[in-house]
MARBASE-392014 format. One record per residue (C-alpha): residue in one letter; x, y, z; residue number from 1. Coordinates in pm, whole numbers, plus 50000, padded with zeros to 5 digits. Layout:
% residues N
rest / x / y / z / nr
A / X / Y / Z / NUM
...
END
This chain:
% residues 402
rest / x / y / z / nr
X / 09050 / 26479 / 49200 / 1
X / 08664 / 26447 / 49204 / 2
X / 08665 / 26768 / 49404 / 3
X / 08853 / 26952 / 49165 / 4
X / 08648 / 26811 / 48860 / 5
X / 08340 / 26951 / 49055 / 6
X / 08493 / 27293 / 49100 / 7
X / 08578 / 27295 / 48744 / 8
X / 08212 / 27218 / 48656 / 9
X / 08077 / 27481 / 48870 / 10
X / 08295 / 27737 / 48723 / 11
X / 08163 / 27619 / 48369 / 12
X / 07811 / 27670 / 48510 / 13
X / 07897 / 28020 / 48621 / 14
X / 08072 / 28089 / 48279 / 15
X / 07770 / 27962 / 48105 / 16
X / 07537 / 28182 / 48317 / 17
X / 07752 / 28480 / 48227 / 18
X / 07767 / 28409 / 47880 / 19
X / 07399 / 28360 / 47861 / 20
X / 07333 / 28693 / 48019 / 21
X / 07584 / 28871 / 47804 / 22
X / 07394 / 28723 / 47514 / 23
X / 07066 / 28821 / 47637 / 24
X / 07203 / 29164 / 47720 / 25
X / 07330 / 29192 / 47361 / 26
X / 07003 / 29095 / 47213 / 27
X / 06817 / 29312 / 47435 / 28
X / 07050 / 29612 / 47315 / 29
X / 07027 / 29544 / 46969 / 30
X / 06629 / 29518 / 46972 / 31
X / 06620 / 29844 / 47185 / 32
X / 06844 / 30014 / 46934 / 33
X / 06630 / 29890 / 46644 / 34
X / 06309 / 29993 / 46816 / 35
X / 06448 / 30358 / 46885 / 36
X / 06552 / 30368 / 46530 / 37
X / 06209 / 30299 / 46419 / 38
X / 06059 / 30538 / 46679 / 39
X / 06295 / 30789 / 46534 / 40
X / 06185 / 30713 / 46192 / 41
X / 05821 / 30718 / 46281 / 42
X / 05847 / 31040 / 46476 / 43
X / 06088 / 31222 / 46229 / 44
X / 06016 / 31057 / 45911 / 45
X / 05632 / 31080 / 45964 / 46
X / 05495 / 31272 / 46249 / 47
X / 05720 / 31579 / 46199 / 48
X / 05650 / 31590 / 45823 / 49
X / 05284 / 31580 / 45891 / 50
X / 05314 / 31905 / 46100 / 51
X / 05536 / 32069 / 45844 / 52
X / 05256 / 32007 / 45553 / 53
X / 05000 / 32073 / 45780 / 54
X / 05178 / 32415 / 45845 / 55
X / 05194 / 32473 / 45482 / 56
X / 04848 / 32441 / 45423 / 57
X / 04757 / 32663 / 45725 / 58
X / 04985 / 32928 / 45579 / 59
X / 04811 / 32911 / 45245 / 60
X / 04464 / 32903 / 45403 / 61
X / 04484 / 33139 / 45710 / 62
X / 04728 / 33370 / 45607 / 63
X / 04777 / 33428 / 45247 / 64
X / 04438 / 33374 / 45128 / 65
X / 04277 / 33554 / 45438 / 66
X / 04525 / 33851 / 45371 / 67
X / 04421 / 33888 / 45010 / 68
X / 04048 / 33854 / 45128 / 69
X / 04093 / 34136 / 45391 / 70
X / 04306 / 34353 / 45114 / 71
X / 04024 / 34317 / 44871 / 72
X / 03762 / 34440 / 45129 / 73
X / 03992 / 34704 / 45211 / 74
X / 04067 / 34594 / 45564 / 75
X / 04445 / 34597 / 45513 / 76
X / 04623 / 34820 / 45289 / 77
X / 04903 / 34736 / 44997 / 78
X / 05191 / 34747 / 45230 / 79
X / 05033 / 34501 / 45476 / 80
X / 04952 / 34263 / 45198 / 81
X / 05279 / 34281 / 45060 / 82
X / 05425 / 34210 / 45385 / 83
X / 05190 / 33927 / 45467 / 84
X / 05263 / 33754 / 45141 / 85
X / 05621 / 33779 / 45187 / 86
X / 05618 / 33630 / 45529 / 87
X / 05374 / 33375 / 45399 / 88
X / 05600 / 33252 / 45113 / 89
X / 05906 / 33261 / 45338 / 90
X / 05711 / 33020 / 45581 / 91
X / 05622 / 32797 / 45308 / 92
X / 05964 / 32779 / 45181 / 93
X / 06110 / 32718 / 45530 / 94
X / 05868 / 32436 / 45594 / 95
X / 05904 / 32269 / 45255 / 96
X / 06285 / 32275 / 45270 / 97
X / 06250 / 32124 / 45627 / 98
X / 06023 / 31843 / 45508 / 99
X / 06223 / 31745 / 45189 / 100
X / 06541 / 31718 / 45421 / 101
X / 06389 / 31416 / 45590 / 102
X / 06479 / 31072 / 45430 / 103
X / 06237 / 30977 / 45190 / 104
X / 06144 / 30649 / 45035 / 105
X / 06185 / 30587 / 44638 / 106
X / 05804 / 30545 / 44594 / 107
X / 05753 / 30877 / 44755 / 108
X / 05956 / 31091 / 44523 / 109
X / 05710 / 31139 / 44250 / 110
X / 05441 / 31279 / 44503 / 111
X / 05730 / 31514 / 44644 / 112
X / 05802 / 31639 / 44308 / 113
X / 05470 / 31701 / 44184 / 114
X / 05384 / 31888 / 44501 / 115
X / 05703 / 32084 / 44477 / 116
X / 05613 / 32189 / 44143 / 117
X / 05264 / 32303 / 44252 / 118
X / 05418 / 32505 / 44534 / 119
X / 05642 / 32663 / 44293 / 120
X / 05351 / 32773 / 44079 / 121
X / 05162 / 32899 / 44397 / 122
X / 05474 / 33098 / 44495 / 123
X / 05456 / 33258 / 44134 / 124
X / 05116 / 33342 / 44178 / 125
X / 05154 / 33527 / 44506 / 126
X / 05438 / 33701 / 44359 / 127
X / 05236 / 33828 / 44089 / 128
X / 04982 / 33941 / 44349 / 129
X / 05263 / 34102 / 44553 / 130
X / 05358 / 34292 / 44216 / 131
X / 04994 / 34400 / 44163 / 132
X / 04986 / 34574 / 44497 / 133
X / 05283 / 34785 / 44417 / 134
X / 05081 / 34931 / 44095 / 135
X / 04780 / 35130 / 44073 / 136
X / 04562 / 34872 / 43939 / 137
X / 04220 / 34852 / 44139 / 138
X / 04159 / 34549 / 44370 / 139
X / 03905 / 34365 / 44126 / 140
X / 04194 / 34283 / 43894 / 141
X / 04269 / 34010 / 44142 / 142
X / 04011 / 33743 / 44078 / 143
X / 03890 / 33576 / 44410 / 144
X / 03768 / 33271 / 44216 / 145
X / 04123 / 33199 / 44074 / 146
X / 04258 / 33238 / 44405 / 147
X / 04007 / 33007 / 44562 / 148
X / 04083 / 32742 / 44283 / 149
X / 04455 / 32773 / 44325 / 150
X / 04438 / 32744 / 44698 / 151
X / 04201 / 32454 / 44673 / 152
X / 04441 / 32290 / 44439 / 153
X / 04741 / 32327 / 44657 / 154
X / 04546 / 32200 / 44937 / 155
X / 04418 / 31889 / 44761 / 156
X / 04790 / 31829 / 44631 / 157
X / 04930 / 31870 / 44996 / 158
X / 04643 / 31665 / 45163 / 159
X / 04723 / 31369 / 44927 / 160
X / 05080 / 31380 / 45048 / 161
X / 04956 / 31392 / 45405 / 162
X / 04738 / 31108 / 45338 / 163
X / 05062 / 30920 / 45195 / 164
X / 05277 / 31010 / 45510 / 165
X / 04985 / 30903 / 45734 / 166
X / 04975 / 30542 / 45554 / 167
X / 05368 / 30534 / 45586 / 168
X / 05335 / 30614 / 45954 / 169
X / 05085 / 30346 / 45974 / 170
X / 05305 / 30121 / 45802 / 171
X / 05620 / 30218 / 46015 / 172
X / 05396 / 30171 / 46315 / 173
X / 05317 / 29822 / 46220 / 174
X / 05672 / 29716 / 46151 / 175
X / 05737 / 29853 / 46510 / 176
X / 05491 / 29648 / 46666 / 177
X / 05608 / 29345 / 46473 / 178
X / 05951 / 29392 / 46594 / 179
X / 05829 / 29457 / 46939 / 180
X / 05673 / 29108 / 46932 / 181
X / 05970 / 28975 / 46783 / 182
X / 06204 / 29108 / 47033 / 183
X / 05969 / 28984 / 47324 / 184
X / 05962 / 28628 / 47138 / 185
X / 06352 / 28604 / 47112 / 186
X / 06423 / 28729 / 47445 / 187
X / 06171 / 28480 / 47572 / 188
X / 06338 / 28191 / 47372 / 189
X / 06670 / 28298 / 47499 / 190
X / 06573 / 28300 / 47859 / 191
X / 06428 / 27977 / 47830 / 192
X / 06742 / 27830 / 47653 / 193
X / 06949 / 27971 / 47916 / 194
X / 06740 / 27863 / 48180 / 195
X / 06719 / 27513 / 48068 / 196
X / 07065 / 27489 / 47986 / 197
X / 07168 / 27614 / 48347 / 198
X / 06903 / 27391 / 48522 / 199
X / 07002 / 27085 / 48334 / 200
X / 07370 / 27145 / 48402 / 201
X / 07330 / 27222 / 48742 / 202
X / 07092 / 26904 / 48796 / 203
X / 07380 / 26699 / 48672 / 204
X / 07622 / 26851 / 48909 / 205
X / 07389 / 26824 / 49177 / 206
X / 07344 / 26462 / 49118 / 207
X / 07705 / 26398 / 49090 / 208
X / 07728 / 26578 / 49434 / 209
X / 07447 / 26361 / 49558 / 210
X / 07646 / 26053 / 49444 / 211
X / 07973 / 26185 / 49579 / 212
X / 07800 / 26254 / 49914 / 213
X / 07653 / 25908 / 49909 / 214
X / 07978 / 25774 / 49840 / 215
X / 08134 / 25979 / 50127 / 216
X / 07862 / 25868 / 50340 / 217
X / 07941 / 25506 / 50269 / 218
X / 08305 / 25560 / 50290 / 219
X / 08255 / 25729 / 50629 / 220
X / 08044 / 25429 / 50745 / 221
X / 08307 / 25184 / 50636 / 222
X / 08565 / 25399 / 50827 / 223
X / 08369 / 25396 / 51118 / 224
X / 08339 / 25048 / 51103 / 225
X / 08705 / 25011 / 51061 / 226
X / 08766 / 25242 / 51336 / 227
X / 08561 / 25058 / 51559 / 228
X / 08740 / 24721 / 51480 / 229
X / 09078 / 24899 / 51513 / 230
X / 08966 / 25061 / 51866 / 231
X / 08838 / 24696 / 51961 / 232
X / 09159 / 24544 / 51809 / 233
X / 09364 / 24807 / 52025 / 234
X / 09171 / 24702 / 52334 / 235
X / 09168 / 24321 / 52275 / 236
X / 09412 / 24056 / 52337 / 237
X / 09480 / 23877 / 51992 / 238
X / 09556 / 23546 / 52137 / 239
X / 09251 / 23489 / 52385 / 240
X / 09018 / 23770 / 52231 / 241
X / 08943 / 23928 / 52574 / 242
X / 09046 / 24279 / 52681 / 243
X / 09413 / 24348 / 52724 / 244
X / 09629 / 24531 / 52970 / 245
X / 09577 / 24848 / 52784 / 246
X / 09210 / 24868 / 52823 / 247
X / 09250 / 24727 / 53184 / 248
X / 09444 / 25045 / 53285 / 249
X / 09131 / 25242 / 53151 / 250
X / 08853 / 25052 / 53295 / 251
X / 09047 / 25001 / 53633 / 252
X / 09072 / 25386 / 53693 / 253
X / 08738 / 25462 / 53556 / 254
X / 08552 / 25189 / 53781 / 255
X / 08776 / 25270 / 54094 / 256
X / 08687 / 25643 / 54081 / 257
X / 08307 / 25547 / 54001 / 258
X / 08286 / 25329 / 54324 / 259
X / 08471 / 25598 / 54540 / 260
X / 08204 / 25857 / 54403 / 261
X / 07907 / 25639 / 54459 / 262
X / 08044 / 25463 / 54773 / 263
X / 08005 / 25133 / 54626 / 264
X / 08236 / 24806 / 54653 / 265
X / 08469 / 24705 / 54394 / 266
X / 08646 / 24383 / 54353 / 267
X / 08965 / 24296 / 54197 / 268
X / 09080 / 23945 / 54133 / 269
X / 09424 / 23828 / 53978 / 270
X / 09436 / 23499 / 53838 / 271
X / 09752 / 23276 / 53753 / 272
X / 09763 / 22953 / 53587 / 273
X / 09938 / 22709 / 53794 / 274
X / 10266 / 22576 / 53675 / 275
X / 10225 / 22730 / 53340 / 276
X / 10578 / 22699 / 53257 / 277
X / 10602 / 22322 / 53321 / 278
X / 10280 / 22304 / 53124 / 279
X / 10445 / 22472 / 52814 / 280
X / 10772 / 22259 / 52858 / 281
X / 10560 / 21945 / 52875 / 282
X / 10301 / 22015 / 52587 / 283
X / 10472 / 22283 / 52390 / 284
X / 10387 / 22637 / 52323 / 285
X / 10102 / 22575 / 52081 / 286
X / 09921 / 22381 / 52327 / 287
X / 10011 / 22630 / 52571 / 288
X / 09830 / 22904 / 52368 / 289
X / 09532 / 22652 / 52350 / 290
X / 09518 / 22639 / 52745 / 291
X / 09546 / 23010 / 52756 / 292
X / 09240 / 23041 / 52525 / 293
X / 09036 / 22805 / 52722 / 294
X / 09102 / 22949 / 53046 / 295
X / 09007 / 23293 / 52901 / 296
X / 08695 / 23135 / 52760 / 297
X / 08594 / 22992 / 53095 / 298
X / 08651 / 23338 / 53272 / 299
X / 08464 / 23541 / 53022 / 300
X / 08168 / 23307 / 52999 / 301
X / 08137 / 23297 / 53360 / 302
X / 08080 / 23662 / 53408 / 303
X / 07752 / 23747 / 53286 / 304
X / 07675 / 24099 / 53429 / 305
X / 07775 / 24409 / 53224 / 306
X / 07970 / 24556 / 53505 / 307
X / 08217 / 24258 / 53530 / 308
X / 08523 / 24260 / 53326 / 309
X / 08814 / 24022 / 53232 / 310
X / 09161 / 24084 / 53095 / 311
X / 09485 / 23915 / 53001 / 312
X / 09738 / 24124 / 53187 / 313
X / 10037 / 23925 / 53029 / 314
X / 10169 / 23572 / 52999 / 315
X / 09956 / 23344 / 53219 / 316
X / 09806 / 23625 / 53424 / 317
X / 09460 / 23754 / 53413 / 318
X / 09267 / 24015 / 53572 / 319
X / 08883 / 24045 / 53679 / 320
X / 08701 / 24343 / 53790 / 321
X / 08376 / 24314 / 53948 / 322
X / 08135 / 24627 / 54013 / 323
X / 07807 / 24704 / 54176 / 324
X / 07864 / 24342 / 54355 / 325
X / 07877 / 24304 / 54734 / 326
X / 08178 / 24127 / 54869 / 327
X / 08006 / 23813 / 54969 / 328
X / 07893 / 23770 / 54584 / 329
X / 08234 / 23850 / 54470 / 330
X / 08394 / 23588 / 54682 / 331
X / 08143 / 23330 / 54543 / 332
X / 08221 / 23450 / 54176 / 333
X / 08599 / 23387 / 54261 / 334
X / 08536 / 23052 / 54389 / 335
X / 08319 / 22978 / 54075 / 336
X / 08599 / 23066 / 53842 / 337
X / 08830 / 22835 / 54005 / 338
X / 08582 / 22555 / 54011 / 339
X / 08494 / 22622 / 53637 / 340
X / 08866 / 22600 / 53515 / 341
X / 08914 / 22293 / 53704 / 342
X / 08609 / 22140 / 53552 / 343
X / 08775 / 22185 / 53232 / 344
X / 08948 / 21871 / 53313 / 345
X / 09273 / 21950 / 53099 / 346
X / 09571 / 21712 / 53161 / 347
X / 09854 / 21897 / 53322 / 348
X / 10124 / 21638 / 53434 / 349
X / 10334 / 21924 / 53548 / 350
X / 10072 / 21997 / 53844 / 351
X / 10160 / 21724 / 54088 / 352
X / 09863 / 21824 / 54312 / 353
X / 09573 / 21752 / 54091 / 354
X / 09735 / 21663 / 53752 / 355
X / 09479 / 21894 / 53595 / 356
X / 09501 / 22238 / 53475 / 357
X / 09421 / 22470 / 53757 / 358
X / 09424 / 22843 / 53866 / 359
X / 09509 / 23046 / 54171 / 360
X / 09309 / 23374 / 54258 / 361
X / 09407 / 23651 / 54465 / 362
X / 09127 / 23872 / 54518 / 363
X / 09032 / 24192 / 54753 / 364
X / 08694 / 24351 / 54789 / 365
X / 08691 / 24723 / 54880 / 366
X / 08481 / 25027 / 54936 / 367
X / 08706 / 25303 / 54844 / 368
X / 08704 / 25622 / 55041 / 369
X / 08899 / 25944 / 55010 / 370
X / 09258 / 25908 / 55063 / 371
X / 09309 / 25530 / 54924 / 372
X / 09515 / 25507 / 54635 / 373
X / 09387 / 25279 / 54357 / 374
X / 09731 / 25104 / 54353 / 375
X / 09626 / 24959 / 54708 / 376
X / 09369 / 24740 / 54539 / 377
X / 09638 / 24595 / 54294 / 378
X / 09905 / 24529 / 54543 / 379
X / 09641 / 24364 / 54793 / 380
X / 09526 / 24152 / 54510 / 381
X / 09880 / 24051 / 54404 / 382
X / 09980 / 23974 / 54773 / 383
X / 09675 / 23741 / 54800 / 384
X / 09755 / 23573 / 54485 / 385
X / 10100 / 23499 / 54625 / 386
X / 09942 / 23367 / 54937 / 387
X / 09736 / 23138 / 54737 / 388
X / 10020 / 22984 / 54558 / 389
X / 10211 / 22946 / 54886 / 390
X / 09930 / 22736 / 55012 / 391
X / 09940 / 22513 / 54748 / 392
X / 09746 / 22668 / 54445 / 393
X / 09411 / 22579 / 54300 / 394
X / 09244 / 22801 / 54561 / 395
X / 09134 / 23148 / 54614 / 396
X / 09262 / 23386 / 54888 / 397
X / 09007 / 23658 / 54952 / 398
X / 08997 / 23972 / 55177 / 399
X / 08764 / 24242 / 55215 / 400
X / 08753 / 24584 / 55354 / 401
X / 08447 / 24784 / 55394 / 402
END
């Protein structure tokens, strides 16, 4: 359940990041579109009109006025002057039509109307000059002073309009820069909000993952502890607390192979409580369990080396494995086990020999060699135990094979 919740939160995190990126993309697109529109306005609404107005001024100065001066000085004939005036008027009309075709602000219209009136006046003026060229009037009938005044007047008018367009372009540029700054600020704010949100959400998820990992680690440690207890319980006799027959099978096979590999002696001792059936019949099964626990305790406490093991094989039978001990020491240990149990001084009326609880032991010490079956050790120990019982019990029958 917690894993599903974690996956859901991670999905929400990814969706939040995706949504944030979409929002940033939309804001970026909108700002770029607005900036493009402003650039178009600045270019087509201000820069292009400036070139058109400048072209009108150049036409009046460098084409029309210059043509009349050249005609007056006899440098060009009447037909050339008429042709130049027609071309100049046509160019002015084209530039002006192109200029007024752009979007204009309401406050700009009075300037445009006034300039348009001045241009129409100039067009009429040049039409009159064009008419004069078709008559026989002398050149002096055209006043150069009047021409200069008219040219200067239209130049001043158009220059004012150009100045206004420049001011408008500067204004548009200031708006463009302001929007550019606002776009950068909006983008920075959006990215900061998204980054902060993602980091906060991710931090919460990672903290939850950390807590779950800690819980998982604690659960794993508890499980390992329980497994260890369970494993120990599976190898332990519940009544006496010593190893059981199952663990004996594992240890015996392992230690026998090790002794065979290292050419070292191994000793197996079978232990049986003397007249235990009579003990249960006399003192009851509960007291019989106590007797088993006491014997198991004596056996375990008597074996102090790490390589020595004691097992309850079943009923009143016990088994002892001694490793890395020579046969002489193993024999002494078997005698010590018998003596220590007898020293418990537990009453046993069914034991006619001593009147106390005693044990019989059948032991064999062998250095395994290739070809010897590990069952041989068990059979020999069992045979010796039977011999100990036949000889009167409370004794050790020990054999060795080197």
